Structures are given as C-alpha cells and as structure tokens.
N, C-alpha and C positions, 0 to 999 in steps of 0.2 A: 250519240253514235254518228260517225261520219258516213257510214254506209249501211243501208238496210237491204239485206239479202232475203229473197222470198222464194219459198217452195210452194207452188200452187197446189192445193189439196185435190183439185178436180183433175189434175194432169198426172201422168205416170210419175212415180217417185224416182227422181234422178239419182244415179249412182255416184255420189260424191261431188255434186255441184248444185247450184241453185238455178231456178228458172229465170230469175231477174235480180239485178243489183241496182239500187237507186242511190246515187251519190249526191250529197247536199251541195247546193250552190256555194261557191267560194272555196271548195276543197281543192287542194293541189293534187293534180294527177300526173303520173309519169307514164309515157307511152314507150315501152321498151322495144328495142330492136330484137329481132329473132335471136334467141339463145341457141347456141350450137354446141355439139359435143367435142370441143377442142380443148386441149390442155394449155397452160400458159405459153408453151413453145409453139402452139399452133398445130400440134399433132392430134390426129383423130384418136379418140378414146373409145374402146369397145367395138372394134371392127366386127361387123356381122352380128352384133349383140344389141337388140333393140332395148332391152331392159337396162343394160349398162350405159348405153348412150343416153337414155332418158335420165338416168341418175346424174350423169355429167351435165346434161343440159340444165337440169333443175339447180344443181350446185352453182353453175355459172350464172344463172338467172338470179339466184339468191345473193351472190356476191355483188352483182351489178346493182341490185335493189338496195343492198346495205350501203353501197357507196354513195347513194343519194338520200339516205336517211329513211329508207323503207325496208320491207322484208316480204317474204312469201305470203305471210298471213294477211297482208294488205292488198293482195291482188284481187281485183274485182272482176276481171275478164281475161280469158286466155284462149288461144287457139293452139292446139297440139297437132303438128303435122307429122305423119309417119309414112315412110316409103313402103307402101304395101297396098294390095287390093284385098287382103284377107282380114276379115273382122277379128279373128283370133290374135293376129299380130298387133292390130290397133289396141285390142284389149290388154295385151301384155304391157304396152307403154302406159295405158291408162291406170293399170294397177300400181305401177310405180308412182304415178302422180298422186293417186289416192293415199299412198303411204307417206306423203311429205306434208310440210306445213302449208302447201297450197290447199290442202283439204280442210284447213282450220276454219275457213269461212262458213260454209263452203262458197267458193267463188262461182261465177258463171263460166262455162267453157264449151268449146266446140272441138270435136275430135275428127280429124280428116285424114284420109288416105290420099297419097299423091304419088306421081310417077317418079319424081326425083327431087333432090334438094341441091344446094349450091356447092357443097364440098364433096370430093371423091370419097365414096364409102359412107357418106352421111345418111343416116336413117331417120333421125328425129330432129325437130326444131320446134321451139315454143315461143310465141309472141305473147305479150301480156300488157295490160293496163293496170296500174296500181295506185293506190292512195299514198301520198307522201305526208305523213302526219306532221303537224307543227311540233316544235320541240316540247312544248308543255304536255301535249297529249302523249308523245313518245315517252317522256319521262314518267308520266302517270302510268302508262302501260308497263314499263319496266319495273316500276315500284310495285305494281299489282302482282307481277310474277314473283318478285322477291318476297312479297308478303304472304305467299301461299305457305301454309304450315301443314306438315304431316304429323298426325297424332293417332294414338290408339282410339278406335271407335268405342263409344259407350252405347248402352241400350237406347238412349234417346236419339241416337243417330240412325236407327234402323230404317225409318221411312226415307230419309234422305239418301242413304246408301242404295236402297232399292230403286229409287228414282234415277240415280246416276246409271245404275246397271241397265234399266229398261231403256232409257234414252240413248245410251251409247250402243247397246246391242242392236236396237232397231235402226239406228243410223248407219252403223258400220257393217251390218250384216242383213241387208234388205232381202236377200234371197234365202235366208235361213229362217225356217218357221220355229218360233219358240215352242217348247214342249208344254209350257204352262201359261195360264192367263196372267195378266198383270196383277190381278188381285192375289193370286196364289204366290207369285214371285214376291210381292210385298210382304205377305204373311211369312214366307220362308226366311227372308232376310231379317225381318223384325224379331221373330220368335225363335229362330234356329241359328242362323249364321252369326249375327252380331253377338248374341249372348255367349257363344262358344269362346269368344276372344280371338285374337290373331287377325282381326279386321282393322285395317288402317284407313283413315280418310285424309284427303287433301282439302284444306279449308281456306277460303279466301273471303275476307270481309264477312265472316259469319255464315257463308254459304259453302255447302259441300260440293266440290267440283271434281272429285275423283275418289276412287276406292280401290283397295287391294286386300285380298284375303289369302293368308297362308294356312295351309293344312298340313302340318308336319313339314316335310321338305318339298311339298307341292305348292307352287305358285298358282293357287286355284282360280283366282279372279283378279283382273286388273282392268278397270274401266274408267274412262274420263268423260265428263260432260262434253258433248260435241264441240261447244264453243270454246273449250279450254284445251283442245288437242293442239299439238304442235308448239307447246310452250315450255317443254322440258319437264313437265310433272311426271310423265311416265318414266323418264330417265331417273328421276329422283326416287320413284317407287322401286325400280329395279335395283338401284344402288342400295336402298334400305333393305330390300329382301336379301341381297347377298351378304350384307352385314349381319342380319339376323340368322341366316342359314349359311355360314361360311364353308360348310362341308360340301354344299352343292344344292341345286334346285332342279325341279322338273316341272313341266306343264303340258297341257294339251290345248291346241287351238284348231279351229276348223281349216281344212285344206283350202277353202275359198278365200280365207282371210289372209291374202298374201301381204298386205301392209303389216300385219302382226308378225308374219314370218321374218320380214326384213328388219323389223324393230328388234325382235329377240336375237336374231343373228348378229345384229350390230352390237349387242351386249354380250356376245360370246356364247350364246346358246347354239346347240347343233341339233338338227333333226335326227332322231334315233329310231323312229318307228312310225309307220303310216297304217291307218286302219280304215275299214269300210264304213265306220260309224255305228256298227251294231252295238258297240259298248256305251254309247251316249244316248241321252234321252231324245235328242233331236234327230237321231239316226242320220247324222250328217258326217261324211268322211272327215277324219281328223288326222292330226300329226302330233306326235309327242316330241318335245324338245327337252334337252338336258344341258345343264351348266355345271362344270366342275372347275375349281380354282386351279 
C-alpha cells in the first residue's frame, strides 16, 4: 500500500474522512491547484447552487488528476472551501463530496467557510494532494477492478455477505442506529436472506467486496465494502438489477443518505414518496425511489 489512512478509535468517528494519512517515502505526490466550478469555456456552473458547484468542482478535479495519471481515489488530503458562515450550507457541500470517489479512501479533509472566492458567483473550491501511482501499480489496480466478478450467492457466502453489510452500513450511516446487533444481522443473512436466493455478490480475488439483494421488483439491499466504493461496482450491480427486472425497480433508502440519493438518481431512479420512518425498524425517515424503463 502506498498510503495508510487511519481513523483513531479514541476520537470522534469522522463523517467520510480519516484522521490521518501516512504516505510512504518515495511516493510521487501531486499538489493540485484549487479546483473551481467553471465549464471548459470558463463559465460559472450552478450559480447560487452549492451542491451543483461542488459537483462541477469535483468533476474538474477528477479530470485534472486523470491527466497526470491519478484519480479521486488517490487523494490523501483536501481542503473544501465554501462561501458561507452557515454550517448547514457547508454540510450540503460535504454531502456531495461524500457521494464521490473522494470518499473511497477515505481521505483526510478540512471543511472551511469563507467570505469569498476568486470568481464572481463562485461558492466552492477544493484543493487536494494526491498520490500519483507508478504505471505498474495503476495497471494492477485497473486489472483488479476488471477482475471483480458478479455472481449469485450460495449459502457458503452468508457470513461474508453479512460482513459487507455491517461494515458498509456503519461506515456510510454513522448517525443511524442499527435495529439489530451484529450477531443478529449475521444470523439473518446466513439463514434467511441468502438461502432465499436473489442475493448477488461481487467477488475479487476470492474476497466478497459487495452484495445486492432483489426481493421481487424491490432492490432491497446494495452495499459495498468501504474500501471498494467508487470503483464502479455499484454501477454494475444496478445495471444487473435492471437486466433482471426489466419492467422496473423500487427501493427505499434513508433520507440522511444523500450520497445514495445521487447515486440512484444518476441511474434514472426518481423519488416517489417520503416517510417519517415509522415503517422501518430503525425508525429513521426514508425515501422511496422508483425506476421504469
């Protein structure tokens, strides 16, 4: 590993970033100029819209990183500047960051409110430091993604499926209290969910790195191991689900899980209903999404 990212267990659990990142000596680093919300013609994108500007900033940062042989998943440190004194506005920008490949690490980050930025109407800017992998490592990483296989789960996969669910849930939803203990969740997946069928796993090098459960036309579960987020596996799962259920799909996700909202909306799902959470075990407000061809 080129970079070792650490979350210190005695400190507060950071929402989508690590407390520290240690980079090995001899690793090539890129110090990126501030990424801004301008299109290729230099026009501002998303006037007055913090979330849209953040999306453009990250897209521009990703393009710049790829031009030098890196990408968002290689970012080890970033600073996110938002023109606002309101924590809620800063959080809006941060939720966009959490839903991108910047969250794959997770990297270390600082979120700052500021009085103004350099371009008229500009609300967001991100600076970053990233690892530039040598070609051999980059090729190995690409090969690893290509080698991920999606297959139907067998009963022998039950424990691994439960482990992916638990790690992904606890990482992506730190503010949501699970309704059941880890032991109960493992029992449920091993003896109820997987034996029913319609559970799929993503496997890389003999390791289960993702899982999806279909229950009729409901996309009931889709979770990835945290270190495998941002590598296109979720996209492949959704494509598979659409192939298996060509007449349409629906799902529920928590309202606080805005990265999931953006993910499903990008795949053509639309929000159709919001609830106060009284219908789910966590008693957490949720939103129903639907997709039709």
